[in-house]
ROFIMAR-856027 format. One record per residue: residue in three letters; z negated, y negated, x negated of N, C-alpha, C, O in turn. Coordinates in pm, whole numbers, padded with zeros to 5 digits, always signed. Atoms other than C-alpha are relative to their C-alpha. Layout:
! residues N
ALAZYXZYXZYXZYX
...
END
This chain:
! residues 208
MET+00067+00078-00106+00426-01368-04846-00114+00050+00003-00181-00036+00060
LYS+00096-00061+00032+00119-01130-04911-00078-00098-00128-00185-00158-00139
THR+00041+00088+00173+00103-01297-05283-00040-00125+00080-00157-00152+00052
LEU+00067+00126-00036+00027-01601-05115-00038+00002+00058-00048-00115+00096
ILE+00134-00016-00108-00211-01499-04867-00118+00005-00141-00218-00048-00190
LEU+00211-00111+00153-00489-01328-05169+00000-00120-00079-00102-00142-00143
SER+00011+00103+00090-00356-01673-05349-00100-00111+00067-00196-00171+00017
MET+00157+00042-00072-00550-01832-05066-00118-00014+00051-00187-00113+00075
MET+00015-00039+00023-00706-01629-05016-00174-00016-00093-00293-00012-00061
ALA+00084-00005+00161-00876-01658-05404-00036-00177+00035-00142-00234+00011
PHE+00093+00161+00061-00897-02048-05375-00105-00027+00132-00217-00061+00092
LEU+00101-00060-00043-01094-02008-05083-00151-00012-00010-00238-00082+00041
SER+00110-00072+00052-01346-01846-05237-00051-00028-00079-00166+00013-00091
THR+00051+00056+00114-01378-02038-05553-00019-00176+00053-00015-00254-00043
ASN+00019+00112-00065-01431-02376-05332-00127-00075+00002-00194-00057-00101
VAL+00112+00005-00035-01733-02549-05190-00037+00071+00071-00152+00112+00057
PHE+00041-00065-00064-01705-02355-04917-00055+00138-00073+00059+00182-00061
ALA+00064-00136+00067-01876-02002-05105-00104-00028+00013-00174-00112-00044
LEU+00125-00032-00046-02142-01870-04902-00051+00158-00032-00018+00268+00014
THR+00134-00213-00090-02389-01527-04907-00022+00042+00089-00039-00023+00193
ALA+00025-00113-00143-02440-01297-04681-00154-00078+00063-00197-00056+00176
LYS+00138+00005+00005-02789-01459-04706+00048-00163+00078-00054-00229+00102
ASP-00037+00093-00068-02603-01771-04528+00016-00019+00075+00009-00132+00125
LEU-00011+00028-00150-02519-01639-04206-00088+00032+00111-00189+00102+00106
ARG+00073+00039-00068-02638-01696-03942-00026+00046+00165+00079+00101+00200
ALA-00073-00129-00128-02679-01523-03546+00122-00061+00089+00121-00154+00170
GLY-00145+00105-00115-02346-01637-03370+00136+00020-00082+00252+00046-00050
ASP-00139+00038+00049-02160-01686-03658+00124+00118+00048+00078+00212+00113
VAL-00090-00086+00029-01827-01481-03660+00046-00014-00145+00064-00114-00215
VAL-00043-00091+00126-01729-01315-03948+00171+00097+00031+00199+00186+00111
LEU-00119-00081-00046-01343-01220-03994+00104+00006-00136+00154-00085-00203
LEU-00054-00040+00141-01172-00988-04285+00143+00042+00031+00188+00035+00145
SER-00157-00063+00025-00820-00849-04358-00107+00135-00033-00214+00132-00093
LEU+00077-00100+00061-00925-00482-04381+00146+00119-00008+00247+00093+00058
ASN-00140-00055+00128-00647-00192-04596+00046+00063+00060+00089+00162+00001
CYS-00100-00144-00094-00480+00010-04324+00115-00076+00011+00123-00194-00024
MET-00183+00046-00034-00098-00050-04232-00040-00020+00110-00026-00142+00101
GLU+00010+00078-00076-00199-00131-03917-00036-00066-00006+00001-00137+00087
CYS+00060+00142-00006-00401-00416-04013+00087-00121-00025+00099-00239+00009
ARG-00110+00109+00089-00144-00547-04210+00082-00069+00109+00090-00191+00120
VAL-00081+00019-00171+00086-00536-03842-00048-00096+00016-00006-00209-00009
ILE+00145+00111-00031-00238-00697-03736+00028-00149-00065+00064-00241+00009
GLU-00012+00093+00020-00213-00956-03941+00124-00080-00043+00119-00196-00084
SER-00138+00086-00020+00187-01031-03949+00046-00053+00132+00106-00157+00156
GLU-00003+00086-00137+00182-01043-03572-00024-00127+00014+00040-00221+00061
THR+00055+00132-00083-00017-01287-03532-00019-00124-00139-00080-00229-00117
ASN-00048+00132+00088+00063-01518-03878-00134-00045-00107-00134-00129-00197
SER+00103+00017+00078-00309-01467-04003-00042+00084-00136+00033+00150-00207
LEU+00028-00036+00126-00549-01372-04284-00065+00147+00030-00112+00232-00047
PHE+00135-00059-00012-00730-01172-04061+00046+00172+00041+00160+00210+00013
SER-00096-00124-00069-00679-00792-03891-00152+00067+00089-00161+00160+00170
HIS+00185-00075-00046-01095-00720-03799-00125-00145-00026-00155-00221-00118
SER+00114+00143-00036-01372-00987-03657-00156+00080-00012-00160+00202-00029
GLY+00129-00040-00036-01760-00936-03623-00091-00166+00005-00084-00282-00037
VAL+00132+00119-00058-02058-01135-03484-00132+00009-00037-00224+00067+00022
ILE+00181-00003+00062-02371-01186-03684-00099+00006+00134-00064-00057+00234
VAL+00052-00010-00044-02646-01092-03504-00143+00062-00062-00155+00178-00103
ILE+00161-00042+00081-03057-01091-03645-00046+00156+00059-00020+00175+00178
ASP+00019-00080-00102-03192-00737-03565-00170-00052+00038-00203-00171+00039
GLN+00121-00009-00007-03570-00678-03493-00102-00007-00106-00201-00080-00096
ASP+00027+00022+00169-03675-00630-03870+00067-00137-00043+00119-00125-00154
GLN-00063+00101+00107-03533-00982-03971+00118+00044-00033+00163-00053-00094
ARG-00030+00040+00093-03263-00858-04098+00190-00048+00090+00227-00082+00202
VAL-00144+00097-00044-02858-00975-04111+00085+00158+00022+00122+00245-00056
ARG-00087-00122+00019-02676-00714-03938+00216-00063+00104+00246-00173+00150
VAL-00080+00050-00031-02325-00746-03807+00070+00084+00151+00085+00206+00160
ALA-00056-00043-00157-02187-00656-03461+00135-00011+00047+00191-00117+00074
GLN-00148-00034+00028-01850-00500-03432+00013+00121+00053-00058+00222+00054
SER-00036-00158-00077-01634-00267-03230+00083+00068-00051+00189+00030-00002
ILE-00002-00079+00073-01524-00018-03442-00019+00196+00034-00059+00260-00063
GLY-00017-00111-00039-01505+00352-03267-00106+00038+00152-00116+00131+00232
ASN+00130+00011-00060-01817+00217-03081-00020-00126-00022+00044-00178-00114
VAL+00052+00133+00096-02022-00159-03089-00104+00050-00040-00182+00128+00015
ALA+00155-00001+00060-02281-00163-03303-00021-00022-00090+00068-00047-00171
LEU+00066+00080+00113-02514-00266-03541+00115+00045-00164+00193+00136-00193
PHE-00117-00037+00161-02321-00275-03917-00106-00097-00120-00130-00217-00107
SER+00020+00098+00132-02493-00389-04271+00123-00065-00070+00217+00008-00101
PHE-00077+00155+00076-02289-00727-04440+00077+00135-00057+00177+00144+00014
ALA+00007-00088+00111-02217-00395-04704+00103+00063+00089+00214+00010+00079
ASP-00018-00082-00100-02105-00128-04412+00151-00080+00025+00266-00042+00003
PHE-00091+00092-00071-01903-00395-04274+00139-00036-00073+00255-00003-00048
THR-00103+00011+00183-01701-00498-04597+00053+00110-00057+00138+00106-00145
GLY-00057-00102+00138-01654-00151-04729+00127+00044+00032+00170+00112-00061
ASN-00174+00041-00013-01258-00159-04574+00051-00110-00027+00167-00131+00010
ILE-00061+00147+00044-01179-00462-04678+00082-00012-00052+00072+00078-00136
THR-00127-00003+00138-00831-00546-04896-00053-00026-00096-00166-00075-00097
PRO+00134-00004+00087-00924-00531-05227+00063-00169-00007+00150-00213+00068
GLY-00037+00163+00112-00870-00912-05418-00034-00114+00135-00011-00231+00104
THR-00009+00053-00113-00955-01052-05002-00171-00116+00036-00196-00219-00026
PHE+00076+00104-00011-01237-01247-04910-00106+00013+00211-00025+00012+00303
VAL+00028+00022-00154-01462-01250-04518-00042-00217-00052-00095-00290-00136
HIS+00021+00091-00051-01421-01559-04341-00067-00082+00101+00014-00135+00177
VAL+00094+00078+00006-01737-01750-04217+00073-00120+00135+00148-00211+00102
TYR-00020+00049-00143-01668-01905-03857-00139-00073+00073-00239-00026+00020
ARG+00125+00041-00034-01952-02077-03688-00021-00111+00185-00003-00232+00199
ALA-00052+00126-00161-01947-02254-03278-00103-00139-00046-00220-00172-00064
ARG+00021+00192-00086-01954-02627-03239-00200+00071+00049-00293+00082-00031
GLU+00099+00053-00156-02254-02598-02985-00102+00087-00126-00175-00011-00142
LEU+00065-00078+00077-02466-02353-03264-00061-00054-00142-00159-00011-00203
LYS+00076-00024+00115-02487-02525-03566-00035-00102-00076+00005-00126-00190
ASN+00085+00069-00002-02704-02775-03558-00120-00011+00073-00157-00122+00111
LEU+00070-00054-00063-02977-02603-03394-00116-00038-00010-00093+00009-00122
SER+00097-00008+00040-03343-02688-03444-00072+00193-00049-00036+00295+00008
GLU+00054-00089+00032-03551-02411-03617-00087+00163+00098-00112+00282+00084
THR+00081-00096-00080-03736-02291-03323+00133+00097+00079+00140+00213+00118
LYS-00111-00046-00124-03405-02258-03122+00104+00066-00123+00086-00042-00179
LYS+00022-00059+00132-03261-02081-03441-00039+00139+00049+00012+00250+00032
VAL+00147-00165+00063-03563-01825-03380+00053+00075+00197+00071+00189+00239
MET-00013-00039-00161-03493-01832-02964+00159+00042+00015+00178+00058+00136
LEU-00159-00047+00011-03068-01723-03025-00075+00072-00064-00062+00173+00005
GLU-00014-00119+00098-03212-01500-03279+00005+00155+00125+00091+00240+00147
LYS+00027-00085-00109-03370-01283-02989+00026-00013+00099-00060+00043+00168
SER-00083-00055-00073-03144-01310-02726+00117+00029+00003+00191+00100+00071
MET-00132-00074+00034-02887-01286-02859+00016+00198-00061+00109+00273-00031
LEU-00032-00108-00052-02997-00936-02984-00058+00087+00129-00012+00199+00147
ASP+00022-00031-00154-03160-00862-02626+00141+00054+00088+00150+00166+00139
VAL-00080+00004-00046-02823-00930-02485+00135+00102-00085+00228+00152-00022
PHE-00112-00103+00063-02591-00714-02765-00103+00170+00075-00055+00282+00086
ASN+00071-00154+00005-02887-00428-02665+00034+00049+00163+00083+00160+00184
GLU-00004-00053-00081-02890-00452-02275+00150-00001+00092+00168+00028+00210
LYS-00059+00036-00051-02565-00544-02256+00208+00083-00047+00313+00107+00013
TYR-00137+00012+00086-02281-00463-02540-00037+00196-00098+00044+00288-00101
ARG+00044-00092+00110-02467-00175-02794+00070+00180+00070+00015+00240+00162
GLY-00060-00110-00078-02221+00160-02714+00112+00009+00048+00174+00114+00063
ALA-00143+00043-00055-01929+00014-02580+00072+00074-00035+00091+00037-00151
PRO-00155+00008+00058-01622+00194-02652+00122-00078-00034+00158-00184+00018
PHE-00100+00123+00077-01339+00065-02865+00141+00066+00122+00184+00172+00167
ASP-00169-00026-00075-01004-00008-02663+00031+00024-00115+00000-00033-00219
SER-00211-00017+00115-00690+00132-02873+00076-00061+00021+00158-00107-00059
LYS-00145+00046-00040-00482-00004-02612+00031-00150+00017+00124-00206+00075
TYR-00043+00125-00028-00542-00341-02653-00030-00125+00155+00028-00226+00193
ILE+00018+00056-00169-00690-00456-02287-00070-00038+00070-00155+00021+00138
TRP+00142+00079-00100-00867-00715-02127-00024+00005+00086+00051-00013+00182
ASN+00027-00061-00157-01095-00609-01880+00063+00170+00031+00102+00217+00138
ASN+00009-00169-00008-01048-00215-01955-00107+00071+00036-00224+00048+00003
PHE+00134-00094-00043-01254+00024-01818+00011+00081+00017+00109+00111+00085
ASN-00044-00153-00031-01281+00355-01810-00023+00099+00143-00017+00050+00256
SER-00010-00042-00167-01318+00631-01525-00116-00025+00024-00133-00081+00132
LYS+00194+00046+00002-01709+00578-01558-00034-00086+00059-00110-00075+00155
GLY-00036+00139-00023-01645+00204-01531-00064-00062-00056-00112-00170-00020
VAL+00054+00093+00183-01784+00122-01905+00169+00006-00018+00270+00075-00004
GLU-00147+00041+00049-01559-00132-02042-00008+00036-00162-00093+00072-00244
LEU-00010-00094+00141-01388-00041-02339+00034-00170-00112+00050-00284-00069
LEU+00009+00143+00067-01363-00331-02589+00065+00009-00193+00048+00064-00301
TYR-00003+00027+00184-01212-00454-02886+00012-00061-00067+00064-00164-00022
CYS+00063+00054+00029-01296-00578-03172-00037-00175+00014-00157-00204+00011
SER+00005+00159-00040-01260-00999-03106+00034+00004+00153+00082-00090+00216
GLU-00011-00017-00213-01237-00894-02707-00204+00004+00011-00278-00053+00090
PHE+00129-00007-00024-01600-00792-02783-00129-00155-00101-00246-00177-00130
ILE+00095+00072+00064-01756-01050-02953+00074-00141+00078-00032-00195+00111
ALA+00011+00086-00121-01596-01363-02707-00030-00008+00109-00035-00107+00183
LYS+00109-00030-00134-01767-01191-02437-00116-00009-00034-00209-00062+00027
PHE+00191+00037+00036-02075-01175-02626-00076-00119-00026-00195-00143-00009
LEU+00056+00141+00029-02058-01547-02754-00040-00045+00190-00144-00090+00238
ASP-00014+00056-00088-01957-01614-02412-00148+00009+00128-00144-00048+00237
ASN+00191-00013-00044-02378-01533-02275-00023-00126-00110-00145-00110-00121
PHE+00056+00017+00033-02430-01785-02503+00085-00195-00069+00044-00281-00148
LEU-00040+00081+00002-02191-02048-02496+00041-00129+00127+00122-00066+00195
THR-00023+00057-00117-02136-02345-02200+00181-00020-00044+00257-00037+00052
GLN-00136-00007-00032-01761-02354-02347+00103+00105-00034+00164+00114-00140
LYS-00045-00078-00042-01601-02080-02213+00152+00129-00065+00267+00088-00048
THR-00157-00046+00096-01305-01811-02420+00110-00007+00098+00127+00061+00199
VAL-00168+00013-00090-00952-01928-02281+00080+00127-00099+00111+00126-00218
ILE-00109-00088+00135-00746-01610-02412+00154-00020+00047+00145-00061+00163
ALA-00163-00018+00067-00319-01604-02461+00043+00110+00057-00038+00197+00091
PRO-00118-00105+00012-00054-01377-02401-00008-00010-00112-00005-00111-00181
ILE-00058-00076+00121-00023-01140-02682+00166+00032+00003+00257+00049+00085
THR-00127-00015+00036+00253-01095-02830+00032+00087-00090-00033+00068-00193
TYR-00015-00104+00121+00414-00766-03053+00202+00028-00014+00280+00119-00041
ASP-00177-00044+00044+00799-00873-03062+00023+00011-00196+00121+00067-00245
LYS-00033-00001+00139+00784-00903-03452-00019+00148-00086+00023+00186-00195
HIS+00019-00173-00003+00684-00537-03456-00001+00119+00052-00058+00227+00034
TYR-00003-00106-00128+00807-00387-03168+00012+00136-00002-00053+00217+00066
ASP+00019-00171+00028+00885-00058-03277-00096+00063-00078-00109+00184-00096
TYR+00145-00071+00098+00584-00007-03494-00080+00034+00179-00086+00146+00231
TRP+00095+00029-00144+00365-00114-03117+00058+00114+00085-00017+00176+00160
THR-00022-00009-00109+00636+00055-02937-00058+00190-00005-00087+00275+00080
LYS+00082-00160+00052+00500+00397-03124-00096+00022-00006-00125+00132+00039
TYR+00220+00065-00058+00096+00289-03118+00069+00011+00152+00042+00124+00193
PHE+00077-00009-00177+00124+00276-02745+00083+00132+00089+00037+00199+00182
ARG-00100-00132-00011+00410+00547-02693+00095-00063+00144+00124+00008+00241
GLY-00070+00038-00045+00615+00294-02521-00017-00094+00131+00065-00142+00208
ASN+00051+00058-00122+00387+00137-02276-00004-00157-00095-00083-00228-00033
VAL+00066+00103+00094+00361-00186-02563-00034-00120+00150+00033-00125+00253
PRO+00034+00040-00164+00139-00452-02288+00066-00174-00062-00014-00264-00085
GLU-00004+00101+00066+00364-00749-02435-00081-00157+00091-00046-00141+00208
ASN+00026+00138-00018+00218-01104-02330-00130+00033+00094-00202-00051+00149
GLU+00185-00018-00056-00112-00904-02176-00072-00151-00094-00053-00194-00208
LEU+00053+00108+00039-00351-01222-02155-00147+00129-00122-00187+00244-00106
GLY+00072-00010+00084-00595-01176-02454-00069-00091-00094-00112-00205-00073
ASN+00072+00079+00106-00741-01234-02827+00016+00063-00086+00040+00181-00060
SER-00022-00065+00123-00706-01145-03176-00127-00053-00046-00211-00117+00017
PRO+00073+00061+00096-00905-01221-03440+00042-00117-00097-00023-00171-00187
ALA-00004+00142+00087-00746-01502-03585-00003-00097+00107+00031-00213+00086
SER+00030+00106-00154-00821-01661-03200-00082-00067-00134-00051-00157-00212
PHE+00122+00152+00023-01160-01782-03342+00041-00101-00145-00042-00187-00174
SER-00042+00070+00119-00971-01944-03678+00080-00102+00069+00121-00185-00012
ARG-00048+00086-00108-00815-02150-03407-00011-00068+00091+00075-00126+00157
ASP+00098+00002-00130-01028-02216-03177-00115-00114-00030-00229-00116-00078
ASN+00127+00177+00004-01187-02588-03163-00138+00034-00007-00229-00032-00058
ARG+00144-00043-00088-01475-02391-03019-00067-00040-00188-00141-00136-00207
PHE+00068-00080+00053-01570-02270-03361+00090-00080-00132+00204-00126-00133
GLU-00024+00107+00087-01590-02447-03717+00016+00075-00135-00015+00193-00117
PHE+00013-00085+00090-01559-02307-04043-00063-00032-00099-00082-00145-00143
ILE+00185-00022+00104-01835-02237-04279+00038+00040-00095-00043-00030-00155
GLY-00023-00061+00141-01713-02074-04610+00037+00124+00040+00066+00161+00154
THR-00115-00117+00048-01565-01754-04746-00121+00075-00078-00177+00000-00158
ILE+00030-00080+00080-01779-01445-04896+00072+00028-00093+00038+00113-00175
END
């Protein structure tokens, strides 16, 4: 199965959808396979190529940055975002259909608005290792796992809001029982990196 997945990703990387980081726009969702044991389990559980996600934000110096929740929510260079990518795999880029055909003026406005909202509402938010939607710590600060952060961030800019669905852990229940110390949040509402690749609000743009 892993060999088949790698072959599919290699094919996609060499077709007409091949991109570079310069093609990325504010709001693009970037999905990838991280090189770790938990990541393999996530990909298997979600029947997908993806175990991590980020969203593109253009910073104050007009540099392409990837906003991601890993440790806490912060901006990273594209090179740092892909630093632990699974060898032989590629980043897949998805763009919200609502944001696809913006004029240059609206693109600039969106870039500024996204950076402002990121700085004001999300920068520094702690990672949610329990993968619980709407999870807050004792200080009232919301914890955000990677795909949850992206969905909530983009909902500030999209008229069609995220629809969450039950998350299942049944394929690797023994693994998750150990991970969650016996309290597996089976069928809790939420999302995963794979959710963006199956969401009709988003269009596949290409691979990097």
